[in-house]
C-alpha positions as CSV (number, residue, x, y, z in Angstrom):
1,M,4.1,-2.0,-28.4
2,N,7.1,-3.8,-29.3
3,E,7.8,-5.9,-26.4
4,T,11.5,-6.2,-27.4
5,V,13.8,-3.2,-25.8
6,H,16.8,-4.1,-26.8
7,S,18.2,-2.4,-30.1
8,K,19.4,-4.1,-32.9
9,P,22.8,-5.7,-32.3
10,K,25.9,-4.4,-34.9
11,N,27.4,-7.1,-36.7
12,T,30.4,-7.9,-35.0
13,G,30.8,-11.5,-36.0
14,A,29.7,-12.8,-32.0
15,K,27.3,-15.1,-31.7
16,P,23.7,-14.0,-30.8
17,R,22.9,-15.4,-27.6
18,A,19.9,-16.7,-27.6
19,G,17.4,-18.7,-25.0
20,K,16.6,-16.5,-22.1
21,E,16.5,-13.2,-24.1
22,A,14.7,-14.6,-27.0
23,T,12.2,-16.7,-24.7
24,R,11.6,-13.3,-21.9
25,T,10.9,-10.8,-25.3
26,N,8.8,-13.7,-26.6
27,D,6.7,-15.4,-24.3
28,P,4.9,-12.3,-21.8
29,A,3.2,-15.0,-19.6
30,R,6.6,-16.4,-18.7
31,T,8.2,-13.1,-18.6
32,M,5.4,-11.8,-16.0
33,A,5.1,-15.1,-13.9
34,N,9.3,-14.6,-13.5
35,I,8.8,-11.4,-12.3
36,L,6.2,-12.0,-10.3
37,E,8.1,-15.0,-8.5
38,V,11.1,-12.6,-8.3
39,A,8.9,-9.8,-6.6
40,L,7.3,-11.9,-4.3
41,A,10.6,-12.3,-2.4
42,E,11.7,-9.1,-2.6
43,F,8.7,-7.6,-1.5
44,A,8.2,-10.4,1.2
45,E,11.5,-9.6,2.4
46,K,11.5,-6.0,2.5
47,G,8.0,-4.8,2.3
48,L,6.6,-2.5,-0.1
49,A,8.7,0.7,0.8
50,G,11.6,-1.2,0.7
51,A,12.3,-3.5,-2.4
52,R,13.7,-2.0,-5.4
53,I,12.8,-2.9,-8.9
54,D,16.3,-2.1,-9.9
55,E,17.1,-5.5,-8.4
56,I,14.0,-7.0,-9.3
57,A,15.2,-6.1,-12.9
58,A,18.3,-7.9,-12.6
59,A,17.4,-10.7,-11.0
60,T,14.9,-11.4,-13.8
61,Q,17.7,-10.6,-16.4
62,T,15.0,-7.5,-17.8
63,S,14.7,-4.5,-17.3
64,K,12.8,-1.2,-15.3
65,R,11.1,-0.4,-18.9
66,M,9.2,-4.0,-19.2
67,I,8.2,-4.1,-15.6
68,Y,6.7,-1.7,-16.0
69,Y,4.8,-2.5,-19.2
70,Y,3.7,-5.0,-17.9
71,F,2.5,-3.8,-14.5
72,A,2.8,0.5,-14.6
73,S,4.2,1.1,-11.4
74,K,5.6,-0.7,-8.3
75,E,2.2,-0.8,-6.5
76,G,1.0,-2.0,-10.0
77,L,3.2,-4.9,-9.3
78,Y,3.1,-5.2,-5.6
79,L,-0.9,-5.9,-5.7
80,A,-0.3,-7.9,-8.7
81,V,2.0,-10.1,-6.1
82,L,-0.7,-10.3,-3.9
83,E,-3.4,-11.4,-5.9
84,E,-0.8,-14.6,-7.5
85,S,-0.8,-15.2,-4.2
86,Y,-3.7,-15.6,-3.2
87,R,-5.2,-16.8,-6.8
88,R,-2.3,-19.8,-6.0
89,M,-3.7,-21.2,-2.5
90,R,-7.2,-21.2,-4.0
91,A,-6.2,-23.4,-7.2
92,I,-4.3,-25.6,-5.2
93,E,-6.6,-25.6,-2.4
94,S,-9.9,-26.3,-4.9
95,Q,-7.8,-29.6,-5.7
96,L,-8.2,-30.5,-2.6
97,H,-12.4,-32.3,-3.8
98,L,-13.9,-31.7,-0.5
99,D,-17.3,-31.9,-2.0
100,D,-16.1,-35.9,-2.7
101,L,-15.6,-36.6,1.5
102,P,-17.5,-37.0,4.3
103,P,-17.1,-33.8,6.7
104,V,-15.3,-34.4,9.2
105,T,-12.6,-35.6,6.7
106,A,-12.9,-32.7,4.5
107,L,-12.4,-30.9,7.1
108,R,-9.4,-32.4,8.0
109,R,-7.6,-31.9,5.0
110,L,-8.3,-28.5,4.5
111,V,-6.5,-28.2,8.2
112,E,-3.9,-29.8,7.0
113,F,-3.5,-27.9,3.8
114,T,-3.3,-25.0,4.3
115,F,-1.2,-25.5,8.0
116,D,1.1,-27.5,5.2
117,H,0.6,-24.2,2.9
118,H,1.4,-22.1,5.3
119,Y,4.8,-23.8,6.4
120,G,6.1,-24.1,3.2
121,N,5.3,-20.3,2.2
122,E,6.8,-18.5,4.3
123,N,7.0,-15.1,1.8
124,Y,3.0,-15.2,1.2
125,I,2.5,-14.9,4.9
126,R,5.6,-12.3,5.0
127,L,4.0,-10.6,2.4
128,V,0.5,-10.6,3.8
129,V,1.9,-9.2,7.4
130,S,3.3,-6.7,4.9
131,E,-0.1,-5.9,3.6
132,N,-1.8,-5.8,7.3
133,M,0.7,-3.4,8.2
134,N,-0.8,-1.2,5.0
135,H,-3.7,-1.2,6.2
136,G,-5.1,-3.3,3.4
137,Q,-5.0,-0.3,1.4
138,F,-3.7,-1.8,-2.1
139,L,-5.5,-4.9,-1.8
140,A,-8.3,-2.7,-1.3
141,Q,-7.6,-1.3,-5.1
142,S,-7.7,-5.0,-6.6
143,K,-11.0,-6.2,-8.8
144,S,-10.4,-9.9,-8.3
145,I,-9.4,-10.5,-4.5
146,Q,-12.6,-11.2,-3.4
147,A,-13.4,-13.2,-6.7
148,L,-10.8,-15.3,-5.5
149,N,-11.7,-16.0,-2.0
150,V,-15.1,-16.7,-2.0
151,P,-15.2,-20.3,-2.9
152,A,-12.7,-21.1,0.3
153,I,-15.5,-19.7,2.2
154,S,-18.9,-21.7,0.0
155,S,-16.6,-25.3,-0.1
156,I,-16.0,-24.2,4.2
157,E,-20.2,-23.7,4.2
158,R,-21.1,-26.5,2.0
159,L,-19.3,-29.2,4.1
160,Y,-20.5,-27.7,7.0
161,R,-23.8,-27.8,6.8
162,R,-23.2,-31.8,5.7
163,G,-22.0,-32.1,8.8
164,V,-24.7,-30.3,10.8
165,E,-27.2,-32.6,8.6
166,E,-25.4,-35.6,9.2
167,G,-25.3,-34.7,13.2
168,I,-21.5,-34.4,13.7
169,F,-21.1,-30.9,13.6
170,R,-22.8,-28.3,16.0
171,P,-25.0,-25.7,14.4
172,G,-24.9,-22.0,14.3
173,L,-21.4,-21.3,13.5
174,D,-20.7,-19.2,10.5
175,P,-18.2,-20.3,7.8
176,I,-16.1,-16.9,7.7
177,D,-15.5,-17.7,11.4
178,I,-14.4,-21.3,10.9
179,H,-11.9,-19.8,8.1
180,A,-10.8,-17.0,10.6
181,S,-10.5,-19.8,12.6
182,I,-7.9,-22.3,10.9
183,S,-5.9,-18.7,9.0
184,A,-5.2,-17.9,12.7
185,L,-4.4,-21.1,14.3
186,T,-1.9,-22.1,10.6
187,F,-1.0,-18.6,10.5
188,F,0.5,-18.2,13.6
189,N,2.9,-20.6,12.7
190,V,5.2,-19.4,10.7
191,S,4.5,-15.5,11.1
192,N,6.0,-16.2,14.9
193,R,7.9,-19.2,14.5
194,Y,11.0,-16.7,15.7
195,T,10.4,-14.6,18.4
196,F,7.6,-17.6,19.9
197,G,10.8,-19.9,19.5
198,L,13.5,-17.4,21.4
199,I,11.0,-16.8,23.9
200,F,9.9,-20.3,24.9
201,K,13.5,-21.7,23.4
202,R,11.7,-24.4,21.4
203,D,12.2,-24.6,17.7
204,M,9.0,-24.3,16.0
205,T,10.8,-26.0,13.0
206,D,11.9,-28.9,14.5
207,P,9.9,-32.1,12.5
208,K,8.6,-33.8,16.3
209,V,7.8,-30.2,16.8
210,L,5.6,-29.7,14.1
211,D,4.0,-32.6,13.4
212,Q,2.7,-32.3,17.0
213,R,1.7,-28.7,15.9
214,R,-0.3,-29.9,13.1
215,A,-2.4,-32.7,15.1
216,N,-3.1,-30.2,17.6
217,V,-4.3,-27.5,15.2
218,V,-6.4,-30.1,13.3
219,D,-7.8,-31.6,16.4
220,M,-8.7,-28.2,18.0
221,V,-10.4,-27.0,14.7
222,L,-12.2,-30.2,14.8
223,R,-13.2,-29.9,18.6
224,F,-14.8,-26.5,17.6
225,V,-17.3,-27.6,14.8
226,R,-17.9,-30.8,16.5
227,V,-21.3,-31.9,18.3
């Protein structure tokens, strides 16, 4: 199928436009990446029901036809955004080289990374909240989401086992539960920052507050797993 959706322009003497359109139609990978980036913000802000393909098309200087060509439907695009969001996080996480670090140092780095990633990616948090409001029905259709997240649990399992073998971590803990505890403590800091800050009159984006919260979260996780 020809990806170019525009008909051949008439010869009016005007100089043809180069750059974005040529790149868009001749570089599918870049086009798809741009659509996913814009769609992430749209879905995070408005949810699946409120998001509009027209607005995504306008923001990416492409067309609804092109978006449907790549992603089949609005729901298909939404699922692709979900998968890409998890893929990005796990890709960065894999670069932490936790297996090369002592268990305590590795766990500390993982918690710090998760805290920083969540704080710096509010759209990711909003997207996950939105999908939970959908009861995970779209993520359940993904053929890759479980495989994407297996390495995260395997990494925790390895560092935890090393810690137990060295007598640093207490035995009997579940790596998935450790992962859940890290996620809960770092996720809440972003998902509830506005309501929590309003109720308790505390600016959760203040650098001093943020640094202290980050340190406390790391400390809580380490205290949870240590002997």
